[in-house]
Structure formats: C-alpha cells, structure tokens
N, C-alpha and C positions, 0 to 999 in steps of 0.2 A: 851900275845902271841895269835897269830891267830890260831884258830882251823879250820877255814873254810875260803877259798878265792874263789870267782868267778870273773874271769877276762875276760871282753869282751864277755860274754856268750850270744849267739843268738840261737834261735830255731824256726824252721818253720815247718808246716805240709802242704805238697803240695805247693800251692802258697800263703799260709797265713802265714805271719811272726807273730809269737805269742810273742816272747820275743826278744828284741834288745839291744845289747851292755849292758848287766848286769854287773855291778861292785859292789862287796859286800865283806866286810871283818867282820868276826864275831869273837869276842875274847873269850877265853876259860872261861866258866862259865856264859857267858852272855845270858840274855834273851831278844830276839828280836822279835817284832811283825811286820808283813809285812801286811798291809792293802790295800786291792785291790777290784776292781770292778768285778762283774760277767763277765766272759769271758776275763779277763785281762791276764790269764795265770798263776794264783797262783799255781793250781795243777801242771802245767808243771814245774814251778820252783821247787816244792817239789820233783817231779820225777827226775829232774836233779841232785839235792843235794843228794837225796837217791840213785842215780845211777840206777834208773829204766829206764831212757832213756838217751841218750848222746846228748850233744850239737852239733849244725852244725858248730859252730865255738867258739873260746875261750875256757877256761879251768876251770874246777871245782877242787879245791884242798883241800884235807883234811890233815892237818898238813904238807902241802908241797907236798904231792903225789897226782897225779892225780887220780880222782874217776873213776873206770872203770867198776863199778857194784855195786850191793847191797853189803852191809857188816854189821856185828853185831854191829859195833861201832856207827851206825846210826839207831835208833829206830824210826819208822814211825807210826803215828796214823792218820787214815783217818776219814772222815765224816761218812762213812759206816762202820758198825762194822766188817763185813765179818767173822762171827763166823761159826764154824762147828755145825750145829743144833743138831746133834746127840751125841755131846760130852759135858760134864759138864764144868762149869767155870774152875775147876782145870785142866781138860784135855785139854781145849783150850789153856790155858797158858802153860801147859807142852809141847805143840807141838813146841812152839818157843824155850823153854829152851832145849829140846832134840836136836833140830836142831843146835843151836849155841854152846851149851856146852856139845857136844858129848864126849869130853874127860874126863869129870867128872863122879864120880860114880852115881849110881842111888839115893843114899841117899842125896848126895850133890845137884843133880838136884831137888830133892824133896824139900829141904830147899829153893832153889831159887824160886821155884814155890809157895810155901806157903807164903814166905816173900812178893812176888810181889802181891799176892791176898790180903793178909792182908793190904798192904800198901794203896791200893785203896778202903779199907773198905768193902770187900767182903768175909771176913773170914766166915761169918754166912751163905753165899750162895754157898760154894765152890763145893757142889754136884748138883747144880741146872743146868738145861739145859737152852740155850738162850730163848726158848719159854716161860719159867717161870720168865724171867726177864723184868723189865721196860726198856725203852729206855736208861735212865741214867745209869742203872746197866750194860747193854750191852757196853755202851761205856767205862765204868770203866774196863771191861774185856780187851778192847782194850788197855787201858793204862797199865794194869797189864802185858799184854803179851810184850808190848814194854819195860817196865821196867825190866822185868825178864831177858831180853837179856843183861842187865848191859851195855847199850850203853854209849858212850861218849857224844852222842848228841841225843836229842829227836825233831823229826820233827812232828808238829802238824798241820794237814791240815784240818782246819774248824771243829775240832772234837765236837764242841758243837752247831753247827748251827741248827741241826734238833731237838733240845731239847726245852722243854718249859722254860720259864723265870726262875722259882724257881730252877729247876733242874740245869739249866745252871749256875746260881749264886753259887750254892753249889759246882759244879765241878770246877768252876773257883778258888774258895777258896782252894779246894783240890790240884789243879794243882800248885798254888803258894806255898802251905805248902810243897809239894814234892820237888819243886825246891829249896826253902830255906834249906831243910834238906840235900840234896846231891849236890847242886850247879852244876847239869849238865847243859850243854849248851842247850838252848832251842830256836827253831825257830817256832813261832806260826803263821800260816796263818789265817787271820780273816777278817771279813767285819764290825766288830763292834768296833767303836772307843773307847767306854767305857771299853770293855773287854781288848783292847789293853793298855789303860792307867792304868787299875787295875793290870795288869800282868807284863808289859815289862819294861826293862831298856832303849830301844830305840824303836821308831815306825818309820817304814820306808814305805811310800806309794808306791804302784805299779800303774803307770798311766793307764788310759783305753787303751785297745787294739783296733786294732791290733798294733804289734810293741811296745808292752808295755815295759817301762823301769822304773828304780827306781827313785823316787823323793828324795827330801832332807830329811835327818834324823831328827827326833824330840827327844830330850833327855827327859827322865822321871825322875825328881829328887824328886818325892814324896817319903817320908819315908815308909818303910814297916813294918809290913803288913798293906796293904790298906784297909780301910773300905769303901764299896761303899756308905754308908749313910754319914759318917764322911767328905768324900772328897767333898761332895756337898757344903760344907762351906769353902773349902780351895781356896784362891785366885790363887794359882799355878795351881790347877786342873782346874779351870775355864779358866785361860789364855790359858792352853795347849789344852784343849778341843775345845776352840774357833779357835785356830791356826790351828790345825789338820783338823777340820771341814772345815775351810775357804779354806784350800789347796785343799782338796777333791772336794769341790763344785766348786771352779775355775778350777780344773783339768777335770771336766766333770760331776760331780753329778748333777749340776744345769743345765744340757743341756736343753735348750729351746725346748718345743714341737713346731712342725710346727705351725705356727700361724694361717694359713688359713684365713688371712685377705681378700684374693681375693674371698674366697667363701661365697656366700650370704646365709643368714638364713631366710627362708621365714616367712613373718608375718602372720602366721596362728595359730589359737587355737586348742589344743587337745580336744578330746571329753570329757576328765576328768575335763575340766575348767568349770564346771557347777556352778551355783550360790547355795549358802546355801538355806535352806528352807525359805520361806517367814516369817514364824513365828519367826524363829531365827533372821533374819535380822531386823525385826521389834522390837524385844526384846532387841537388843544390838546395840548400836553405832558401827560404823565400827572401830573406834580406839580401843574399848574394845575388839571387836572380833579379831583384829589383835594381842592383847596381849595375848589372849587365843585361838590362832589358833589351837593348839594341847594340849588336856587336858587328863591327866591320872588321874582317880578318884578311890582311894582305889582299885587299880587293884591287883587281887590275882590270883595265878595259883597253883592248887593242882593236883598231879598225884596219881593215884592208885597204890599201890604197894602190894606185898604179905604180908607185915607187917602192911598194913593199909595205909590210906591217907598221902601223904607227901607233905607239902606246900613249894614249892620252892620260890615263890614271895608272899609277904605278905603285902598288904597295900601300894603299890607304888603310890605316889601322886606327880604330876609335871604338871606345866603349861608351854607351850612354845609360845613365840610370833612368828609371821610370819617372816620368813627370818632368824631365829635364828639357830645357829649350836651348838648342844650338843654333849658332849663326855661322854660316859657311861663307867665307869671304875670300876674294882673290881677283886677279885681273881677268878680262875676257879671254877665253880659251884655256884656262887652267883646269877644267874639268868639273867644276862646281855642279853644273846641271847634269853632267854625265853621272855622277855619283848619285844624285837625286833620282835619276831615271832608273838606275839599277836597283836602288832601294824600293822604289815604286813597282818594280817589276815590269817596267816599260822597255827595258834594255837588257840584253843578256850579259851575264858576268863572264868575262874571259877566264879569270882564275881567282882564287880566294872564295870568300863567301860572306854572306849577310844573314844574321839570325835575329829575329824579332819575336820576343816572348816566348823563347824556346823553340821556335819553328824556323827553318831555313826559308828564306825568301827566293822563290823561283819564278813566280808568275804575279801579274797584278791582282789585286783583291780589295774588296771593300774595307779591309782592316787598315788600309792606308789611304788616307784622303790627300788628294794633291790640289793645290790652288796655283794655277799657272799665272804668268804675266798677263795673258788674255784669258778671261774666265770661261770661255768656250760654252756660251749658253745657247739653247736653242731659241732663235729669235721670235718664233711664232708662239712660243709658250710664254705664260706669266712668270714672274719672279717666283710665285708660290708653286707653280707647276714644275719649274726647273729644279727647285729643291725637293719636291715630293718624288721625282724619279729616283733619286738616290735613297730616300727614306723608305719607300716601298720595298726596295731591295733588301735592306739591312733590318727591317722590321716586318717581314712577311706575316709573323704570328700575331701582330698587334691589331687592335681594333682600328677601323677607319677613323674614328674620332681621336684616338690616341696618336695616330700618325699625323693627323691634321694639327693636333695641339704642338707636336715637335716642330713641324714646319713653321707654324706661326710664332712659336717661342723664339727661334734663332733669327727669323726675319726681323722681328722686333728688336732683338739684342743688337742687330747691326744697323738699326736706324730705319728700317724699311717697313714698319708697321702700317704705315699709310700708303704704301706703294706696292704691296705684294700682288695685287691684281693687275698691275701694269705689264704689258709684253715687254721682254727683254729688248726688243728693237726701240722701244720708247725710253729706255733708261740711258743716263749719262754713263761715261766710262766709270766713274767713281761708284755710282750706284750698281753697275753690273759687277764690279769687283766685290762689293758688300754681298750680293747674291752668291758669289763664289765662296766667300768666307762662311756665310750662313750654311751653304750646302755641305761644306767640309765639316764644320762642326756637328751638323745634324746627323751625320753618319756615325757618331760616337766612335771615331776611329782609335786603333791603339797608336797609331803614328800619324801626325799631321806634317805634310811636306809642302813647303811653300817655295816656289821658284820665282824669285823676284817679283812678288805678287803685286808690288805698287810701283813697278818700273816704268809703266807707260803713263803714269799720273804726275800731275804737277806737284811741286814740293809741298804746298799747303794742303792739298787733298791727301797727300801721302801722310802728312802728320796726323791728319784726322783719322784716317783708317789704321794707322798704327796704334793709335789710342783705342779704337774700337777692337782691334785684334787683341790688345793687352787685356781689356776688360773682360772679353768673352773667354780668352784662354785662362785667366785667373779663376774663372768658375769651373773649368773643366780639368785644368791641370794635365792636358794631354801632352804626351811626349812630342816634341816638335823639332824639325830641322828647317831652317830658313836660308836659302841661297840669296845672297844680296852683294851688291858692290858699294853700298852706302854705309860708311863707317858709323854714322850716328845711328842709323837704323839697327846695325849689328848690335851696338852696345844697349841701345833701348830695349831690345827684345831678348837678348841672350843671357843664360847663366854662364856659358862659355863661348868664346869666339875662336873658330877653327880657321887658321889662315893657310891657304894652299899656295904652294910654290907655283911659278909659271909653267905652263906646259910646253911642249909635250913632256911626258914622264913626270906629271905633277903628283905631289903627294902632300901630306901635312907638314908644313914648315915651322908652325909655332901655335900653340893653344894658349888663349888668354882667359883666365878666370875672371869674371866681372862681379866684384863683391860689392854690388849696389843693392840695398833693400828693395824688395817689392812690397806693395804695387808700385810701379814706376810710371811717371809721366815725363813728357819731354822737359817740362819745367823743373822737376825734381832731379832729373838727369843733369841738367846745366849746372844746377846748384851744388851737386855732390863734390866733395873736395878731391876725389880721385878721378873724376870724369875726364878732365883734360890730360891727365897722366895716361890713362887708357887710350884716349884718342890719339895722342902722340905716338904710342906704341904701335898702334895699328897703322897710322900714316907712314911711320918710319919703315915698317915691314913692306907696305905697298909700294913705296917710293924707292927702296933700296935693299931691303933685307929678304927679298923673296928668292934669291938665288942661293941662299946659304943652305948648309946642311940641315935636312929636316929633323925635327924633334919628335920623338915617338910619343903619342898621345896615351894618357893613361885610360 
C-alpha cells in the first residue's frame, strides 16, 4: 500500500524551475534513498513532502489525502541541528513531544521523551546542553526529536553530511537499526552512493538541475543488516555500485571542464625552475635523482605540551620519484597533515630532513603549491585576480599578456572559463576549490601538496573535482602528495598509497602500489579487476591493521 504519492509535482522559485514533473510512489515501511547533485532540488523535494512548501503544479498525497502543511505523521531531520542552545537534550526533545502530543498527560509525554533519547543512545547525556555535545551527538538529538513525534514517516535531509567518516558510519548503523525495529517509512536524501546502498531498499537518482526530475529506480537486494566491510566482497554490491555510479556520471557528474584548447599556454619557465646544486648533480646520475626527487629521511615532529613533549610523527621515511602521485591516508590525528605542513615549509622539522630536487626544505616557497581543504581566497578579488597573485610572483620576467594567458588557461581547465571575473565571495564552495586547484597548477610547482582538498564538499561534487584534478595533473605530471581519509579517492589519484599508523608516534605502516593504468576515471576504477582487492587492503588496514609493526617504504 502506498503511504506517499507525488503526481506531476513541479516547483519554481522566480524564473528558476527547480523540480519538474516529479512522480514518486513510496510503499508503507519502505526505506528509499534519493541521491542528488548539489543544487538539484533535494531540499525542495523534502520541503514539499514535509508540507513546508507547496508545489506550483501536481499533488503530494499522504495516504491519498493532499498534503497542505506540516504534520506530526512526517518527522523531518535536517542537515543542520537547529537545537535551542539554552535547553538540555531532554528539553529539546520535549519541545516536539509537547507540541505533537499535547493531549497526553505530563507523565506520558515524559515517557515518550525518555524513550526517544535512549533510542538514539543519549541516555547518559540527557541533561547536557548542545554546546557540550559533539556534532554526532547533536544530530542524534535531531533524530530523537523526530522519533519522539511517533511519525509514520521519517524524512532525512542529508542528516550525516556534515559529520566525519567514523561518526557518519556509526550513525548509519543506528539509522538502519532503528528502521529495522519499527519499520517506519524512511526517505533519505543523500549524495553518498555507499550510504544509499547500505541503508535503502530502493535508490532513486535526482537528475542535475535546473528542472530536475527523478531517474530510474535501482532495487537494493542485499541482505540486512549490511556490513560495510563484508559488502566489499559481494558481487551484487559491486554490480549495483557500478550501475548507480555510471548513471550519475552519465547524468552529469562527469561534466567535462571547459577544455580551453583555444587558449595558448606560454612556453616560459617559472623562477622556481632552478637547477639543483652542482655538487648534487655531480654526485648523482639524473635517472637516480629522478627516482629520489623527494626524500623524507627519519622525519620527526614533536610538540611541547603541559604534560611534556608529544611526538606526533616518529621516523617517517619515504622516497618519491619525479612525477609520482602519492596518497597519504590514515585516521584523524595520525600526523598526515603534519607531514604535509613540514614539506610545505609551514611547520619546523624536529629531526630528520626533507630534500626536494636536491635542495633541503627549510622554509615555505613557491616551488611547493598547497591546496587546503578551504582554498583561502581573497573574497574581494575575482577568481582571475586570486590566481594572478601567485602567477605574478613566479613569472616576474614574463610579459603581462603571457601571465594573463597562464591564468586564463588554468581557470578554463578547471571549468571556470565563464566565471573567472566573478568575485570569490560570489562562488560556491566547489567553484572556490576549483580556483584553488587552478592557482596551484598555475604556479608550475615542483611539488603539489593537497591537504584533503575535497573534504568540505559533498560526495558528487567531490567526484567531479577529482576528475578535474586528474585531467589537469595528466597534462603537467607534477609530483604530488595528497592527504585524504577517503579510500576511493586515494586509489583513484595515487601511484602508491602510503598508510600511516595511529598517533602519537605515527609512521608509515604499509605502502600499497596501485597498479591501475592511467588515465583513470571513477568508472574505470570500479571496473578494474584489482580495485576491490586494493580497497579491501586499505579498509583492513584502517579498521584493524594500523597498530602493527611499520613497514619501511622504499
């Protein structure tokens, strides 16, 4: 029996058509995941189902009756927590209970509140205020508040997207456990394909906007409960994951960046393209130097703390060849970003050393370009001007027109050919990160350093920018190190994945050589016969092998 029906639903804001001809039927007790792109209208769809906004045409029906406004039978959990900061966990949940169940006695409402708080694992924190809670705990309060309303349907609008990977995985398991217990109808809005496969009975893509509509449904026939490690070996999981990914990429995730083929790239050398010292060149053949283009030797970093010295990185040894791409992976706190900061010259080395192209690294310099999680643009400058700041420094001897050609070339390469005159403050997060990538490549650095460059972006935007990064990197072949916590990102980008043990005293635990041909795309990665073998090795290390004896990297 259908609990929810959308018939020919369309919604516009001004002249912008957001959703077009949406037809959807949800069965009682079904768990449906709707996977959509940023700006495709996912939240508008939730607001229509929740009765928070009305369609311009078509109808939203709950058990055959038109939805004309919010109702207690539909509990909504948004990405933002929206908690009252002066109220405790129990009091925040009680607000919803008192509003929806006003006809019940105070004792009965208290039972509902306590039951909801305990269901989401917050019985120990019932008297804490939001400022005393972690992000994951705050989101649990949102779930408790929705559950306390005793709704027939839960609407989850990307509730986990702002959380770290470990907290997100734990809450995914709790959502699935709650659903199996009560069998409430659930509609989950997400941009994470793996999350959708782990939780849902059906996955329905929402095509890119404007005028977004629903794509074909994918049935998830995997047995429950679904273990995120075990499914890695399940052929049905692999097939479904590849099919959903292929559909999304064909629908727009692999939108090609503006090629910029008509834009010339001047044949000029940056000031950073100096030769290594004469003694170094004399001591080593060029082939050997290329194999040891970047060397980390017994690298150690210790911080002073009130309890004494704390060694974060302890004996990091690695040699990289020229043009190699390394992914550095490990849990939070294992020192990945600390290693990156030291090679960037942004943090002092306690002991050991770093040599790049025959010169010891001691300070920051334009021969090393860094792309951070937040791109650090000047908001009052345009995309063009933000990139030009660096280009002027590394090409002071070039003509003004040549520098302009360099800036335009790389902005076009990352898909900003039509947006280079927009101020940074006018750009989306994904567009800002594109500017950061263009700026880094425009410097023609000897070493490209990427510190979780896509960590603040949703999954689908991250896929798109990974493809952009790979396309531009393939043209430059710059030596690169990328810090990431994303297993799939590490495999897509790297020639080798360097796994770090847990901190403190972190070092290299294992090095995985990724023998997958280039150029790579996400689709070709999923289709490669060794991809899931590599993926399993990384997951095994992260989930249990990271305390073992470190292996020395060649």
